[in-house]
C-alpha positions in Angstrom: 41.6 -10.5 18.0 40.8 -13.1 20.5 37.4 -14.9 19.4 38.2 -13.7 14.9 35.4 -16.8 13.5 32.8 -15.9 15.3 33.3 -12.3 14.0 34.1 -14.1 10.4 30.4 -15.5 11.0 28.7 -11.7 12.2 30.1 -10.4 9.4 29.1 -13.3 6.9 25.4 -12.9 8.4 25.2 -9.3 8.2 25.9 -9.3 4.9 23.8 -12.5 3.7 20.6 -10.8 5.8 21.5 -7.2 3.6 21.1 -9.1 0.5 17.5 -10.8 1.6 16.2 -7.3 3.0 16.8 -5.9 -0.6 15.8 -8.8 -2.3 12.2 -8.3 -0.6 12.0 -4.9 -0.8 12.2 -5.3 -4.6 9.9 -8.1 -4.6 7.4 -5.6 -2.5 7.7 -3.4 -5.5 7.1 -5.3 -8.4 3.7 -6.2 -5.9 3.4 -2.5 -6.2 3.5 -2.2 -10.2 1.6 -5.2 -10.5 -0.9 -2.8 -8.6 -1.0 -0.3 -10.4 -1.1 -2.4 -13.5 -4.6 -3.7 -11.7 -5.6 -0.4 -10.7 -5.1 1.4 -14.8 -6.5 -2.1 -16.0 -9.8 -0.8 -13.6 -9.4 -5.3 -12.5 -9.4 -4.3 -8.6 -10.5 -7.5 -7.9 -7.9 -9.1 -8.4 -5.9 -7.1 -6.1 -8.8 -8.0 -3.3 -8.3 -11.5 -4.4 -3.9 -11.3 -4.8 -4.2 -10.4 -0.9 -3.1 -11.6 2.4 -6.2 -13.2 4.2 -5.4 -10.0 7.0 -7.2 -8.2 4.8 -9.6 -10.2 3.0 -11.0 -10.6 6.2 -11.5 -7.0 7.0 -12.3 -5.7 3.7 -14.5 -7.5 2.3 -13.4 -8.0 -2.1 -16.9 -5.0 -2.8 -15.4 -3.1 -0.8 -12.5 -2.7 -2.1 -13.4 -3.0 -5.8 -15.4 0.7 -4.8 -13.0 2.6 -2.7 -9.9 1.3 -5.9 -12.5 2.7 -8.3 -13.5 5.5 -6.2 -10.0 6.9 -6.2 -9.5 6.2 -9.7 -12.7 8.4 -10.3 -11.2 11.3 -8.5 -8.2 10.9 -9.4 -7.9 9.3 -12.7 -4.9 7.5 -14.5 -1.6 7.4 -12.8 0.9 9.6 -15.1 3.5 8.6 -12.6 4.8 6.8 -8.9 8.4 6.4 -7.4 8.9 5.1 -3.9 10.3 7.6 -2.2 11.0 5.2 1.0 10.9 2.0 2.8 11.7 0.2 5.6 11.6 -4.0 6.3 10.7 -5.8 9.6 10.5 -9.7 10.8 8.1 -10.5 12.8 6.6 -13.8 14.0 4.1 -14.0 10.9 6.8 -13.2 8.4 8.7 -10.1 6.8 6.5 -7.1 6.2 8.0 -3.9 3.6 6.1 -0.7 3.8 6.7 1.6 0.8 5.8 5.1 1.0 5.1 6.4 -2.7 4.5 9.6 -3.9 2.1 8.8 -7.2 1.4 12.2 -9.7 -2.3 10.8 -11.5 -4.1 13.1 -14.3 -6.9 14.7 -11.3 -4.6 15.6 -8.9 -1.1 14.8 -6.1 -1.3 11.7 -3.6 0.9 9.7 -1.1 0.2 6.1 -1.3 1.4 3.2 1.8 1.8 0.1 0.5 1.9 -2.4 3.3 3.2 -6.5 1.4 3.7 -9.7 4.0 6.0 -12.0 1.8 6.0 -15.2 2.5 9.2 -17.4 0.3 9.8 -14.1 -2.2 5.9 -13.6 -2.6 4.5 -10.5 -1.4 0.8 -10.3 -0.4 -0.8 -6.8 0.8 -1.7 -6.5 3.4 -2.6 -2.3 3.5 -3.1 0.6 0.9 -3.8 3.9 2.0 -3.3 6.2 -0.1 -3.6 11.0 0.6 -4.7 13.3 -0.8 -6.4 16.8 -0.7 -7.9 15.9 -3.7 -10.2 12.8 -2.2 -11.0 15.2 0.3 -15.0 16.7 -0.1 -15.3 20.2 0.3 -18.7 21.6 -0.1 -18.8 24.4 -1.8 -19.7 28.1 -1.3 -23.7 27.5 -2.9 -23.8 24.3 -1.1 -25.0 24.3 2.4 -22.5 22.0 4.5 -25.1 21.1 6.6 -27.6 19.3 3.7 -23.4 18.1 3.0 -22.6 15.4 5.7 -24.4 12.9 6.5 -26.9 13.6 9.6 -24.4 11.7 12.3 -21.8 13.2 11.5 -20.0 10.0 10.1 -18.1 9.0 7.1 -18.5 5.6 7.0 -21.1 3.9 8.5 -19.9 2.0 10.9 -20.0 -1.8 10.6 
């Protein structure tokens, strides 16, 4: 090989990089565990307080509390949760870890998508999405669908 030192440096860099990737995913997984504890103990305001500034700039604490409590009211307590997928992105704002969890609740199931910004080994929540059939409200056969829908057709008032 013409450039053995360069090859060794590239290999060492790749190995160190992969360790850092696993470490960042582990930090984010621990943050999801903490998120679930705060969800279970009825402390959604702490979820907001520990979130990244970008999330806080777009979602008020009041809105976060209402949303998390609404999810808890509809789905109940978590009975199991498994990380199904992890991905990591590095950019000018830092390292972002995205995790997809399959979660079972007392009253249904859901897919949770978390995004965390990792800065100095400390994760901060960028976003949390949950997809669950139990969160979709359908009018019962006895209800008038026109009465159940908002007059303007919007599910959430625009800001």
